[in-house]
C-alpha positions as CSV (number, residue, x, y, z in Angstrom):
1,X,0.0,0.0,0.0
2,X,1.0,3.6,-0.4
3,X,0.1,6.5,2.0
4,X,1.8,9.8,2.3
5,X,4.5,8.9,-0.1
6,X,5.8,6.0,2.0
7,X,5.6,2.3,1.1
8,X,4.4,0.0,3.8
9,X,5.4,-3.7,3.9
10,X,4.1,-6.7,5.7
11,X,6.2,-9.8,6.2
12,X,4.6,-12.8,4.4
13,X,5.5,-16.2,3.3
14,X,4.0,-19.1,1.3
15,X,4.5,-22.5,2.7
16,X,3.3,-26.0,1.9
17,X,1.8,-28.9,3.9
18,X,2.4,-32.4,2.5
19,X,0.3,-35.1,4.0
20,X,-1.7,-38.3,3.4
21,X,-5.4,-37.9,2.5
22,X,-7.7,-40.6,1.1
23,X,-4.7,-42.9,0.7
24,X,-2.8,-40.6,-1.5
25,X,-0.4,-37.6,-1.1
26,X,-2.0,-34.2,-0.8
27,X,-0.4,-30.8,-0.9
28,X,-1.9,-27.5,0.4
29,X,-0.3,-24.1,0.2
30,X,-0.8,-21.5,2.9
31,X,-0.1,-17.8,3.2
32,X,1.3,-16.5,6.5
33,X,1.5,-12.9,7.5
34,X,3.5,-11.9,10.6
35,X,3.6,-8.7,12.7
36,X,7.3,-8.1,12.6
37,X,10.9,-9.4,12.4
38,X,10.9,-10.7,15.9
39,X,7.9,-12.9,15.2
40,X,9.5,-14.0,12.0
41,X,12.8,-14.9,13.7
42,X,10.9,-16.9,16.4
43,X,8.9,-18.8,13.8
44,X,12.0,-19.5,11.8
45,X,13.7,-21.0,14.8
46,X,10.7,-23.1,15.6
47,X,10.1,-24.5,12.1
48,X,13.6,-24.6,10.7
49,X,14.1,-28.3,11.8
50,X,10.9,-29.4,9.9
51,X,11.7,-27.9,6.5
52,X,14.4,-26.3,4.4
53,X,13.6,-22.6,5.0
54,X,16.7,-21.4,3.2
55,X,15.9,-22.7,-0.3
56,X,14.5,-20.8,-3.2
57,X,11.3,-22.9,-3.5
58,X,8.2,-22.9,-1.2
59,X,9.1,-24.5,2.1
60,X,7.5,-28.0,2.4
61,X,6.4,-29.4,5.7
62,X,5.5,-33.1,6.0
63,X,2.5,-32.7,8.3
64,X,-1.2,-32.1,8.0
65,X,-2.4,-28.4,7.5
66,X,-4.1,-28.5,10.9
67,X,-0.8,-29.4,12.6
68,X,1.1,-26.8,10.7
69,X,-1.4,-24.0,11.6
70,X,-1.3,-25.1,15.2
71,X,2.5,-24.9,15.3
72,X,2.5,-21.4,13.8
73,X,-0.1,-20.0,16.2
74,X,1.6,-21.5,19.2
75,X,4.7,-19.5,18.3
76,X,2.9,-16.4,17.1
77,X,-0.8,-16.1,18.0
78,X,-1.0,-12.8,16.0
79,X,-0.1,-14.6,12.8
80,X,-2.6,-14.3,9.9
81,X,-3.0,-17.6,8.0
82,X,-4.9,-17.9,4.7
83,X,-5.4,-20.6,2.1
84,X,-3.3,-19.8,-1.1
85,X,-4.6,-19.9,-4.7
86,X,-7.7,-21.6,-3.4
87,X,-8.8,-23.1,-6.8
88,X,-5.5,-24.3,-8.2
89,X,-5.6,-28.0,-9.1
90,X,-2.5,-29.4,-7.4
91,X,-1.8,-27.5,-4.2
92,X,-5.0,-25.9,-2.9
93,X,-7.9,-26.9,-0.7
94,X,-10.4,-27.2,-3.5
95,X,-8.0,-28.4,-6.2
96,X,-9.0,-31.5,-8.1
97,X,-5.9,-33.3,-7.0
98,X,-6.8,-33.0,-3.4
99,X,-10.6,-32.9,-3.6
100,X,-11.5,-31.4,-0.2
101,X,-15.1,-30.2,-0.1
102,X,-14.6,-27.7,2.7
103,X,-12.0,-25.9,4.8
104,X,-13.2,-28.0,7.8
105,X,-12.3,-31.2,6.0
106,X,-8.8,-29.9,5.3
107,X,-8.0,-28.0,8.5
108,X,-10.1,-29.9,11.0
109,X,-10.8,-28.1,14.3
110,X,-8.6,-25.1,13.2
111,X,-10.7,-24.3,10.2
112,X,-12.0,-21.2,11.9
113,X,-8.5,-19.8,12.1
114,X,-8.5,-19.6,8.2
115,X,-10.4,-16.4,7.9
116,X,-9.2,-15.5,4.4
117,X,-8.4,-17.1,1.1
118,X,-6.4,-16.0,-1.9
119,X,-7.8,-16.3,-5.4
120,X,-4.7,-17.2,-7.4
121,X,-4.0,-16.2,-11.1
122,X,-6.6,-18.6,-12.5
123,X,-9.4,-17.5,-10.1
124,X,-11.3,-14.4,-9.0
125,X,-13.8,-13.5,-6.3
126,X,-16.7,-14.3,-8.5
127,X,-15.6,-17.9,-8.7
128,X,-15.0,-18.1,-5.0
129,X,-18.5,-16.7,-4.2
130,X,-19.9,-19.8,-5.8
131,X,-18.6,-21.8,-2.8
132,X,-21.0,-21.6,0.2
133,X,-18.1,-22.7,2.4
134,X,-16.5,-19.3,1.8
135,X,-19.5,-17.1,2.6
136,X,-17.9,-15.9,5.9
137,X,-14.4,-15.7,4.6
138,X,-12.5,-12.7,3.3
139,X,-11.3,-13.0,-0.3
140,X,-8.0,-11.4,-1.3
141,X,-5.7,-11.4,-4.3
142,X,-1.9,-11.1,-4.2
143,X,1.2,-11.4,-6.3
144,X,4.3,-13.6,-5.6
145,X,7.4,-11.4,-5.3
146,X,9.4,-13.5,-7.7
147,X,10.2,-10.7,-10.1
148,X,9.7,-6.9,-10.2
149,X,7.5,-7.1,-13.4
150,X,5.0,-9.3,-11.5
151,X,4.7,-7.1,-8.4
152,X,1.2,-5.8,-8.1
153,X,-0.3,-7.7,-11.1
154,X,-2.9,-8.8,-8.6
155,X,-3.7,-7.0,-5.4
156,X,-6.2,-6.2,-2.7
157,X,-7.7,-2.8,-1.9
158,X,-8.0,-1.9,1.8
159,X,-9.7,1.1,3.4
160,X,-8.8,2.2,6.9
161,X,-5.8,1.9,9.2
162,X,-2.8,0.7,7.2
163,X,-1.0,-1.1,10.0
164,X,-0.7,-4.8,10.9
165,X,-3.5,-4.4,13.4
166,X,-5.7,-2.9,10.6
167,X,-4.8,-5.7,8.3
168,X,-5.8,-8.2,10.9
169,X,-9.1,-6.5,11.3
170,X,-9.8,-6.6,7.6
171,X,-8.8,-10.3,7.2
172,X,-11.0,-11.2,10.2
173,X,-13.9,-9.0,9.2
174,X,-13.7,-7.0,12.4
175,X,-14.7,-3.3,12.7
176,X,-12.3,-0.8,11.3
177,X,-10.1,-1.5,8.3
178,X,-12.0,-3.3,5.5
179,X,-11.4,-5.0,2.1
180,X,-12.9,-2.9,-0.7
181,X,-12.2,-5.2,-3.5
182,X,-9.4,-6.8,-5.6
183,X,-7.5,-6.1,-8.8
184,X,-7.4,-9.2,-10.9
185,X,-5.4,-10.4,-13.9
186,X,-7.8,-12.0,-16.5
187,X,-8.4,-15.4,-15.1
188,X,-8.6,-17.0,-18.5
189,X,-4.9,-16.2,-18.9
190,X,-3.9,-17.9,-15.7
191,X,-2.0,-21.2,-15.9
192,X,-4.8,-23.3,-14.4
193,X,-7.9,-21.9,-15.9
194,X,-8.2,-24.5,-18.7
195,X,-7.8,-28.2,-18.2
196,X,-5.0,-29.9,-20.0
197,X,-1.8,-32.0,-20.2
198,X,1.4,-30.1,-20.1
199,X,3.6,-32.8,-21.5
200,X,1.5,-33.1,-24.7
201,X,0.7,-29.4,-24.8
202,X,-3.0,-30.1,-24.7
203,X,-5.5,-27.5,-23.4
204,X,-9.2,-28.1,-23.1
205,X,-12.0,-25.8,-21.9
206,X,-14.3,-27.1,-19.2
207,X,-17.1,-27.6,-21.8
208,X,-14.8,-29.6,-24.1
209,X,-13.7,-31.7,-21.1
210,X,-17.3,-32.3,-20.2
211,X,-18.2,-33.8,-23.6
212,X,-14.8,-35.3,-24.6
213,X,-13.8,-36.8,-21.3
214,X,-10.9,-36.3,-18.9
215,X,-8.2,-38.1,-20.9
216,X,-5.5,-36.5,-23.0
217,X,-6.3,-37.2,-26.7
218,X,-2.7,-37.7,-27.5
219,X,-1.4,-40.1,-24.8
220,X,-4.7,-41.0,-23.0
221,X,-3.3,-40.0,-19.6
222,X,-5.7,-38.1,-17.2
223,X,-5.9,-34.4,-17.7
224,X,-5.1,-31.9,-15.0
225,X,-8.5,-30.5,-14.1
């Protein structure tokens, strides 16, 4: 955000929980926001033995999402935890590779701690509003800081106090700072909007998949939905 000519930053990270669900491996990405460097240092010290936190990829924790959320909140109760790119096929709550039907099914007793979800490049708030499970959740959009050209390609508009406390109020739908909307890249241009098979360079619209089936026409392997 920008106010009075000064940029304001919040410390965030994307992490991954890898666990067994329905007799197969599942992966769910989370977004974590922290109130400051002290909290980040404490969380790093607590989690560093469970994943490679110094690598260039998303840190991967071999534990269920519920356990990962609990460990984060035990170290930093002020942490804000959301579900990343909520509609992506391979590493999100509702992704076809995981097949969870609700946040409760994925996060168990700590589902209420997930007060916000992020749309991802292939989704938008309109798609998320079709899920009754998200009726009481805040919907945001964000951009991975992997390159300068991609900063801000998707973002969230806030109104109110631009502090960590204000951000917490917005993401928890408390009085004060609020979410006014999002700025989205065209979802159809996202990497996961269409179904397909990357190896064979096959892309199919949902309508085509409905009538032609979920198999790649070139190699007959299952498409990524």
